[in-house]
ROKE-851426 format. One record per residue (C-alpha): residue number from 1; residue in one letter; x negated, y, z. Coordinates in steps of 0.2 Angstrom, whole numbers. Example, Ala and Ser with C-alpha at 12.3 -4.5 7.8 and 13.67 -1.06 7.14 Angstrom:
<rs>
@tivex = 1 kelum = A c1 = -62 c2 = -22 c3 = 39
@tivex = 2 kelum = S c1 = -68 c2 = -5 c3 = 36
</rs>
This chain:
<rs>
@tivex = 1 kelum = M c1 = -461 c2 = 399 c3 = 606
@tivex = 2 kelum = S c1 = -462 c2 = 392 c3 = 589
@tivex = 3 kelum = S c1 = -476 c2 = 397 c3 = 578
@tivex = 4 kelum = P c1 = -473 c2 = 411 c3 = 565
@tivex = 5 kelum = V c1 = -470 c2 = 406 c3 = 548
@tivex = 6 kelum = K c1 = -473 c2 = 414 c3 = 531
@tivex = 7 kelum = V c1 = -467 c2 = 406 c3 = 515
@tivex = 8 kelum = V c1 = -469 c2 = 413 c3 = 497
@tivex = 9 kelum = R c1 = -461 c2 = 407 c3 = 481
@tivex = 10 kelum = V c1 = -465 c2 = 415 c3 = 464
@tivex = 11 kelum = N c1 = -455 c2 = 410 c3 = 449
@tivex = 12 kelum = G c1 = -448 c2 = 394 c3 = 456
@tivex = 13 kelum = R c1 = -463 c2 = 387 c3 = 464
@tivex = 14 kelum = A c1 = -471 c2 = 388 c3 = 482
@tivex = 15 kelum = V c1 = -488 c2 = 397 c3 = 482
@tivex = 16 kelum = D c1 = -502 c2 = 400 c3 = 494
@tivex = 17 kelum = P c1 = -496 c2 = 416 c3 = 504
@tivex = 18 kelum = D c1 = -513 c2 = 423 c3 = 502
@tivex = 19 kelum = T c1 = -515 c2 = 421 c3 = 484
@tivex = 20 kelum = P c1 = -498 c2 = 423 c3 = 475
@tivex = 21 kelum = A c1 = -501 c2 = 424 c3 = 456
@tivex = 22 kelum = L c1 = -492 c2 = 436 c3 = 443
@tivex = 23 kelum = R c1 = -495 c2 = 438 c3 = 425
@tivex = 24 kelum = L c1 = -508 c2 = 451 c3 = 421
@tivex = 25 kelum = D c1 = -495 c2 = 461 c3 = 411
@tivex = 26 kelum = D c1 = -481 c2 = 459 c3 = 424
@tivex = 27 kelum = P c1 = -474 c2 = 477 c3 = 426
@tivex = 28 kelum = L c1 = -470 c2 = 473 c3 = 444
@tivex = 29 kelum = A c1 = -489 c2 = 473 c3 = 448
@tivex = 30 kelum = R c1 = -496 c2 = 484 c3 = 434
@tivex = 31 kelum = A c1 = -484 c2 = 499 c3 = 435
@tivex = 32 kelum = G c1 = -473 c2 = 497 c3 = 450
@tivex = 33 kelum = D c1 = -459 c2 = 494 c3 = 438
@tivex = 34 kelum = G c1 = -448 c2 = 482 c3 = 447
@tivex = 35 kelum = L c1 = -435 c2 = 481 c3 = 461
@tivex = 36 kelum = I c1 = -437 c2 = 475 c3 = 479
@tivex = 37 kelum = E c1 = -425 c2 = 471 c3 = 493
@tivex = 38 kelum = T c1 = -430 c2 = 468 c3 = 511
@tivex = 39 kelum = M c1 = -417 c2 = 458 c3 = 521
@tivex = 40 kelum = R c1 = -414 c2 = 450 c3 = 538
@tivex = 41 kelum = A c1 = -410 c2 = 432 c3 = 540
@tivex = 42 kelum = R c1 = -407 c2 = 419 c3 = 553
@tivex = 43 kelum = N c1 = -399 c2 = 402 c3 = 554
@tivex = 44 kelum = H c1 = -402 c2 = 400 c3 = 535
@tivex = 45 kelum = R c1 = -391 c2 = 415 c3 = 531
@tivex = 46 kelum = V c1 = -396 c2 = 432 c3 = 524
@tivex = 47 kelum = F c1 = -387 c2 = 446 c3 = 532
@tivex = 48 kelum = R c1 = -376 c2 = 456 c3 = 520
@tivex = 49 kelum = L c1 = -384 c2 = 447 c3 = 505
@tivex = 50 kelum = D c1 = -370 c2 = 452 c3 = 493
@tivex = 51 kelum = Q c1 = -373 c2 = 470 c3 = 497
@tivex = 52 kelum = H c1 = -391 c2 = 468 c3 = 494
@tivex = 53 kelum = L c1 = -389 c2 = 460 c3 = 477
@tivex = 54 kelum = E c1 = -375 c2 = 472 c3 = 472
@tivex = 55 kelum = R c1 = -388 c2 = 486 c3 = 475
@tivex = 56 kelum = L c1 = -402 c2 = 477 c3 = 466
@tivex = 57 kelum = H c1 = -391 c2 = 474 c3 = 450
@tivex = 58 kelum = G c1 = -383 c2 = 491 c3 = 451
@tivex = 59 kelum = S c1 = -401 c2 = 499 c3 = 451
@tivex = 60 kelum = A c1 = -406 c2 = 487 c3 = 436
@tivex = 61 kelum = R c1 = -391 c2 = 494 c3 = 426
@tivex = 62 kelum = A c1 = -394 c2 = 512 c3 = 431
@tivex = 63 kelum = L c1 = -413 c2 = 511 c3 = 427
@tivex = 64 kelum = S c1 = -410 c2 = 501 c3 = 411
@tivex = 65 kelum = M c1 = -420 c2 = 486 c3 = 417
@tivex = 66 kelum = S c1 = -416 c2 = 471 c3 = 406
@tivex = 67 kelum = G c1 = -422 c2 = 454 c3 = 407
@tivex = 68 kelum = L c1 = -422 c2 = 452 c3 = 426
@tivex = 69 kelum = P c1 = -418 c2 = 435 c3 = 434
@tivex = 70 kelum = G c1 = -400 c2 = 432 c3 = 436
@tivex = 71 kelum = D c1 = -389 c2 = 431 c3 = 451
@tivex = 72 kelum = D c1 = -388 c2 = 412 c3 = 451
@tivex = 73 kelum = R c1 = -407 c2 = 410 c3 = 450
@tivex = 74 kelum = I c1 = -410 c2 = 423 c3 = 464
@tivex = 75 kelum = R c1 = -398 c2 = 414 c3 = 476
@tivex = 76 kelum = A c1 = -405 c2 = 397 c3 = 472
@tivex = 77 kelum = E c1 = -423 c2 = 404 c3 = 476
@tivex = 78 kelum = L c1 = -417 c2 = 412 c3 = 492
@tivex = 79 kelum = D c1 = -409 c2 = 395 c3 = 497
@tivex = 80 kelum = A c1 = -425 c2 = 386 c3 = 494
@tivex = 81 kelum = I c1 = -436 c2 = 398 c3 = 504
@tivex = 82 kelum = L c1 = -423 c2 = 399 c3 = 519
@tivex = 83 kelum = A c1 = -424 c2 = 380 c3 = 519
@tivex = 84 kelum = A c1 = -443 c2 = 380 c3 = 519
@tivex = 85 kelum = A c1 = -444 c2 = 394 c3 = 533
@tivex = 86 kelum = G c1 = -432 c2 = 387 c3 = 545
@tivex = 87 kelum = P c1 = -418 c2 = 394 c3 = 556
@tivex = 88 kelum = G c1 = -428 c2 = 408 c3 = 566
@tivex = 89 kelum = D c1 = -426 c2 = 426 c3 = 563
@tivex = 90 kelum = L c1 = -434 c2 = 430 c3 = 547
@tivex = 91 kelum = Q c1 = -439 c2 = 445 c3 = 536
@tivex = 92 kelum = I c1 = -435 c2 = 441 c3 = 518
@tivex = 93 kelum = R c1 = -443 c2 = 451 c3 = 504
@tivex = 94 kelum = L c1 = -436 c2 = 449 c3 = 486
@tivex = 95 kelum = A c1 = -445 c2 = 457 c3 = 471
@tivex = 96 kelum = V c1 = -440 c2 = 456 c3 = 453
@tivex = 97 kelum = S c1 = -447 c2 = 462 c3 = 436
@tivex = 98 kelum = S c1 = -443 c2 = 460 c3 = 418
@tivex = 99 kelum = A c1 = -457 c2 = 448 c3 = 415
@tivex = 100 kelum = P c1 = -446 c2 = 440 c3 = 421
@tivex = 101 kelum = T c1 = -453 c2 = 438 c3 = 439
@tivex = 102 kelum = L c1 = -444 c2 = 432 c3 = 454
@tivex = 103 kelum = W c1 = -455 c2 = 434 c3 = 470
@tivex = 104 kelum = V c1 = -447 c2 = 429 c3 = 487
@tivex = 105 kelum = E c1 = -456 c2 = 429 c3 = 504
@tivex = 106 kelum = A c1 = -450 c2 = 424 c3 = 521
@tivex = 107 kelum = Q c1 = -459 c2 = 428 c3 = 537
@tivex = 108 kelum = S c1 = -455 c2 = 427 c3 = 555
@tivex = 109 kelum = T c1 = -449 c2 = 443 c3 = 563
@tivex = 110 kelum = E c1 = -443 c2 = 449 c3 = 580
@tivex = 111 kelum = P c1 = -425 c2 = 446 c3 = 585
@tivex = 112 kelum = L c1 = -415 c2 = 462 c3 = 586
@tivex = 113 kelum = P c1 = -417 c2 = 469 c3 = 603
@tivex = 114 kelum = V c1 = -403 c2 = 472 c3 = 616
@tivex = 115 kelum = E c1 = -409 c2 = 491 c3 = 617
@tivex = 116 kelum = P c1 = -413 c2 = 502 c3 = 603
@tivex = 117 kelum = R c1 = -431 c2 = 505 c3 = 600
@tivex = 118 kelum = A c1 = -437 c2 = 523 c3 = 605
@tivex = 119 kelum = L c1 = -447 c2 = 530 c3 = 591
@tivex = 120 kelum = T c1 = -458 c2 = 546 c3 = 589
@tivex = 121 kelum = A c1 = -457 c2 = 555 c3 = 572
@tivex = 122 kelum = I c1 = -465 c2 = 568 c3 = 562
@tivex = 123 kelum = T c1 = -457 c2 = 578 c3 = 548
@tivex = 124 kelum = M c1 = -463 c2 = 579 c3 = 530
@tivex = 125 kelum = P c1 = -455 c2 = 595 c3 = 522
@tivex = 126 kelum = G c1 = -452 c2 = 595 c3 = 504
@tivex = 127 kelum = S c1 = -454 c2 = 576 c3 = 502
@tivex = 128 kelum = W c1 = -435 c2 = 573 c3 = 500
@tivex = 129 kelum = R c1 = -430 c2 = 579 c3 = 483
@tivex = 130 kelum = P c1 = -411 c2 = 577 c3 = 480
@tivex = 131 kelum = E c1 = -413 c2 = 579 c3 = 461
@tivex = 132 kelum = L c1 = -425 c2 = 564 c3 = 460
@tivex = 133 kelum = F c1 = -413 c2 = 551 c3 = 453
@tivex = 134 kelum = T c1 = -426 c2 = 536 c3 = 454
@tivex = 135 kelum = A c1 = -428 c2 = 538 c3 = 473
@tivex = 136 kelum = Q c1 = -410 c2 = 532 c3 = 475
@tivex = 137 kelum = H c1 = -416 c2 = 514 c3 = 469
@tivex = 138 kelum = K c1 = -427 c2 = 503 c3 = 479
@tivex = 139 kelum = T c1 = -441 c2 = 501 c3 = 466
@tivex = 140 kelum = S c1 = -458 c2 = 493 c3 = 469
@tivex = 141 kelum = S c1 = -466 c2 = 510 c3 = 467
@tivex = 142 kelum = R c1 = -467 c2 = 515 c3 = 485
@tivex = 143 kelum = A c1 = -481 c2 = 528 c3 = 485
@tivex = 144 kelum = L c1 = -471 c2 = 542 c3 = 492
@tivex = 145 kelum = W c1 = -465 c2 = 532 c3 = 507
@tivex = 146 kelum = S c1 = -482 c2 = 523 c3 = 510
@tivex = 147 kelum = W c1 = -490 c2 = 541 c3 = 510
@tivex = 148 kelum = A c1 = -477 c2 = 547 c3 = 523
@tivex = 149 kelum = E c1 = -480 c2 = 531 c3 = 534
@tivex = 150 kelum = R c1 = -499 c2 = 534 c3 = 533
@tivex = 151 kelum = R c1 = -497 c2 = 552 c3 = 539
@tivex = 152 kelum = A c1 = -486 c2 = 546 c3 = 553
@tivex = 153 kelum = R c1 = -499 c2 = 534 c3 = 559
@tivex = 154 kelum = E c1 = -513 c2 = 547 c3 = 557
@tivex = 155 kelum = T c1 = -504 c2 = 558 c3 = 570
@tivex = 156 kelum = G c1 = -499 c2 = 544 c3 = 582
@tivex = 157 kelum = A c1 = -481 c2 = 544 c3 = 577
@tivex = 158 kelum = D c1 = -470 c2 = 529 c3 = 574
@tivex = 159 kelum = T c1 = -461 c2 = 535 c3 = 558
@tivex = 160 kelum = A c1 = -459 c2 = 550 c3 = 546
@tivex = 161 kelum = L c1 = -443 c2 = 559 c3 = 542
@tivex = 162 kelum = L c1 = -441 c2 = 566 c3 = 524
@tivex = 163 kelum = L c1 = -435 c2 = 584 c3 = 523
@tivex = 164 kelum = D c1 = -430 c2 = 594 c3 = 508
@tivex = 165 kelum = E c1 = -438 c2 = 611 c3 = 504
@tivex = 166 kelum = Q c1 = -425 c2 = 620 c3 = 515
@tivex = 167 kelum = G c1 = -429 c2 = 608 c3 = 530
@tivex = 168 kelum = R c1 = -413 c2 = 598 c3 = 529
@tivex = 169 kelum = M c1 = -414 c2 = 580 c3 = 534
@tivex = 170 kelum = G c1 = -414 c2 = 566 c3 = 521
@tivex = 171 kelum = E c1 = -420 c2 = 549 c3 = 526
@tivex = 172 kelum = A c1 = -434 c2 = 540 c3 = 536
@tivex = 173 kelum = T c1 = -448 c2 = 530 c3 = 527
@tivex = 174 kelum = T c1 = -438 c2 = 513 c3 = 529
@tivex = 175 kelum = A c1 = -422 c2 = 518 c3 = 537
@tivex = 176 kelum = S c1 = -406 c2 = 530 c3 = 535
@tivex = 177 kelum = V c1 = -405 c2 = 544 c3 = 547
@tivex = 178 kelum = F c1 = -389 c2 = 549 c3 = 557
@tivex = 179 kelum = V c1 = -389 c2 = 566 c3 = 567
@tivex = 180 kelum = R c1 = -377 c2 = 568 c3 = 581
@tivex = 181 kelum = T c1 = -373 c2 = 586 c3 = 585
@tivex = 182 kelum = P c1 = -360 c2 = 593 c3 = 597
@tivex = 183 kelum = R c1 = -347 c2 = 594 c3 = 582
@tivex = 184 kelum = A c1 = -351 c2 = 579 c3 = 571
@tivex = 185 kelum = V c1 = -362 c2 = 564 c3 = 566
@tivex = 186 kelum = L c1 = -371 c2 = 569 c3 = 550
@tivex = 187 kelum = T c1 = -380 c2 = 559 c3 = 537
@tivex = 188 kelum = A c1 = -386 c2 = 565 c3 = 520
@tivex = 189 kelum = P c1 = -376 c2 = 560 c3 = 505
@tivex = 190 kelum = V c1 = -385 c2 = 548 c3 = 493
@tivex = 191 kelum = R c1 = -394 c2 = 560 c3 = 482
@tivex = 192 kelum = G c1 = -412 c2 = 556 c3 = 480
@tivex = 193 kelum = L c1 = -412 c2 = 544 c3 = 494
@tivex = 194 kelum = L c1 = -408 c2 = 525 c3 = 496
@tivex = 195 kelum = R c1 = -390 c2 = 519 c3 = 499
@tivex = 196 kelum = G c1 = -396 c2 = 508 c3 = 513
@tivex = 197 kelum = V c1 = -387 c2 = 492 c3 = 518
@tivex = 198 kelum = G c1 = -389 c2 = 497 c3 = 536
@tivex = 199 kelum = R c1 = -382 c2 = 514 c3 = 532
@tivex = 200 kelum = G c1 = -366 c2 = 505 c3 = 526
@tivex = 201 kelum = V c1 = -364 c2 = 495 c3 = 542
@tivex = 202 kelum = M c1 = -366 c2 = 511 c3 = 552
@tivex = 203 kelum = M c1 = -353 c2 = 520 c3 = 542
@tivex = 204 kelum = E c1 = -341 c2 = 505 c3 = 546
@tivex = 205 kelum = L c1 = -345 c2 = 507 c3 = 564
@tivex = 206 kelum = V c1 = -343 c2 = 526 c3 = 565
@tivex = 207 kelum = P c1 = -330 c2 = 530 c3 = 552
@tivex = 208 kelum = D c1 = -329 c2 = 548 c3 = 556
@tivex = 209 kelum = V c1 = -347 c2 = 551 c3 = 550
@tivex = 210 kelum = V c1 = -349 c2 = 567 c3 = 539
@tivex = 211 kelum = E c1 = -359 c2 = 565 c3 = 523
@tivex = 212 kelum = R c1 = -369 c2 = 581 c3 = 524
@tivex = 213 kelum = A c1 = -388 c2 = 584 c3 = 527
@tivex = 214 kelum = A c1 = -391 c2 = 591 c3 = 544
@tivex = 215 kelum = T c1 = -400 c2 = 608 c3 = 543
@tivex = 216 kelum = R c1 = -416 c2 = 611 c3 = 552
@tivex = 217 kelum = E c1 = -407 c2 = 620 c3 = 566
@tivex = 218 kelum = E c1 = -394 c2 = 606 c3 = 568
@tivex = 219 kelum = W c1 = -407 c2 = 592 c3 = 569
@tivex = 220 kelum = E c1 = -419 c2 = 602 c3 = 580
@tivex = 221 kelum = T c1 = -405 c2 = 604 c3 = 593
@tivex = 222 kelum = A c1 = -397 c2 = 587 c3 = 590
@tivex = 223 kelum = E c1 = -390 c2 = 577 c3 = 604
@tivex = 224 kelum = E c1 = -397 c2 = 562 c3 = 595
@tivex = 225 kelum = I c1 = -406 c2 = 556 c3 = 579
@tivex = 226 kelum = V c1 = -403 c2 = 538 c3 = 575
@tivex = 227 kelum = L c1 = -411 c2 = 527 c3 = 562
@tivex = 228 kelum = V c1 = -403 c2 = 512 c3 = 554
@tivex = 229 kelum = S c1 = -410 c2 = 499 c3 = 543
@tivex = 230 kelum = A c1 = -403 c2 = 481 c3 = 538
@tivex = 231 kelum = L c1 = -419 c2 = 473 c3 = 545
@tivex = 232 kelum = R c1 = -422 c2 = 483 c3 = 561
@tivex = 233 kelum = G c1 = -405 c2 = 488 c3 = 566
@tivex = 234 kelum = V c1 = -403 c2 = 504 c3 = 576
@tivex = 235 kelum = S c1 = -417 c2 = 514 c3 = 583
@tivex = 236 kelum = A c1 = -417 c2 = 531 c3 = 592
@tivex = 237 kelum = V c1 = -429 c2 = 545 c3 = 588
@tivex = 238 kelum = T c1 = -434 c2 = 553 c3 = 605
@tivex = 239 kelum = S c1 = -446 c2 = 566 c3 = 598
@tivex = 240 kelum = V c1 = -449 c2 = 575 c3 = 582
@tivex = 241 kelum = D c1 = -466 c2 = 584 c3 = 579
@tivex = 242 kelum = G c1 = -469 c2 = 583 c3 = 597
@tivex = 243 kelum = E c1 = -453 c2 = 591 c3 = 603
@tivex = 244 kelum = P c1 = -440 c2 = 580 c3 = 612
@tivex = 245 kelum = I c1 = -423 c2 = 576 c3 = 604
@tivex = 246 kelum = G c1 = -409 c2 = 577 c3 = 616
@tivex = 247 kelum = T c1 = -414 c2 = 570 c3 = 633
@tivex = 248 kelum = G c1 = -430 c2 = 562 c3 = 625
@tivex = 249 kelum = R c1 = -423 c2 = 545 c3 = 628
@tivex = 250 kelum = P c1 = -411 c2 = 534 c3 = 618
@tivex = 251 kelum = G c1 = -393 c2 = 541 c3 = 619
@tivex = 252 kelum = P c1 = -376 c2 = 534 c3 = 620
@tivex = 253 kelum = M c1 = -374 c2 = 533 c3 = 601
@tivex = 254 kelum = A c1 = -390 c2 = 523 c3 = 598
@tivex = 255 kelum = R c1 = -387 c2 = 511 c3 = 613
@tivex = 256 kelum = G c1 = -368 c2 = 508 c3 = 608
@tivex = 257 kelum = Q c1 = -372 c2 = 506 c3 = 589
@tivex = 258 kelum = Q c1 = -387 c2 = 494 c3 = 592
@tivex = 259 kelum = A c1 = -375 c2 = 483 c3 = 603
@tivex = 260 kelum = A c1 = -362 c2 = 484 c3 = 589
@tivex = 261 kelum = Y c1 = -374 c2 = 481 c3 = 576
@tivex = 262 kelum = R c1 = -381 c2 = 465 c3 = 585
@tivex = 263 kelum = L c1 = -363 c2 = 459 c3 = 585
@tivex = 264 kelum = V c1 = -360 c2 = 462 c3 = 567
@tivex = 265 kelum = V c1 = -377 c2 = 452 c3 = 563
@tivex = 266 kelum = E c1 = -372 c2 = 438 c3 = 575
@tivex = 267 kelum = A c1 = -355 c2 = 436 c3 = 567
@tivex = 268 kelum = A c1 = -363 c2 = 435 c3 = 549
@tivex = 269 kelum = T c1 = -377 c2 = 423 c3 = 553
@tivex = 270 kelum = G c1 = -370 c2 = 410 c3 = 565
@tivex = 271 kelum = G c1 = -366 c2 = 416 c3 = 582
@tivex = 272 kelum = P c1 = -376 c2 = 423 c3 = 597
@tivex = 273 kelum = G c1 = -394 c2 = 420 c3 = 602
@tivex = 274 kelum = L c1 = -403 c2 = 435 c3 = 595
@tivex = 275 kelum = S c1 = -412 c2 = 439 c3 = 610
</rs>
């Protein structure tokens, strides 16, 4: 097995991964006023790069962020870091601010598994606020999601699910949520939550998804709850707040869509060999 890699570039130069330097007045570090994208890459190719950059530039416009690095510069830095990191499975993290700062990291990550991961979850009632416009953009201000992840770890769960004040299902801390009921597959509309790139792939694979937030009764009695992210693919939530979901094991939608998701990634990043 090859050694894990981690490569960091800040503003066009390679830096020590343990001591990357930003200007003291950089809004990215000083106020969390920047944008980030977390992506999967292999064979020197970033999966769904165009969609990630389209989301980043759309957020910059929506949030009136001017002076960010341009698309050509971002793509050139991604090419440089992919060349330095090599062809293995990589997690790519891109961060930008109006300084302008362009921070790109590449580090080794596990290949997408054949079977979906089985995850336990807790719920965070009231943590999804559909009226919160800024939550629809992947900013560097991650306090809410980090708090939810810490709460999950404190209880021994793998992840946290964000609910609105009525108990309807929003998103997970780092993934979009799909709820399979006997009547439909539901996912919350993009209001106060991120338009995930993995979410977009899932909606291509399951075209009859209904964009409506599952009620508490619907997700508590769901046949499956599935999480999807561009980096990790498809995962199955097997229990919520200590209660089993469906059979308590990954169901047919999770297994089928993880297999389909792997094929989509393979096609986009140079053929098989993920496992």
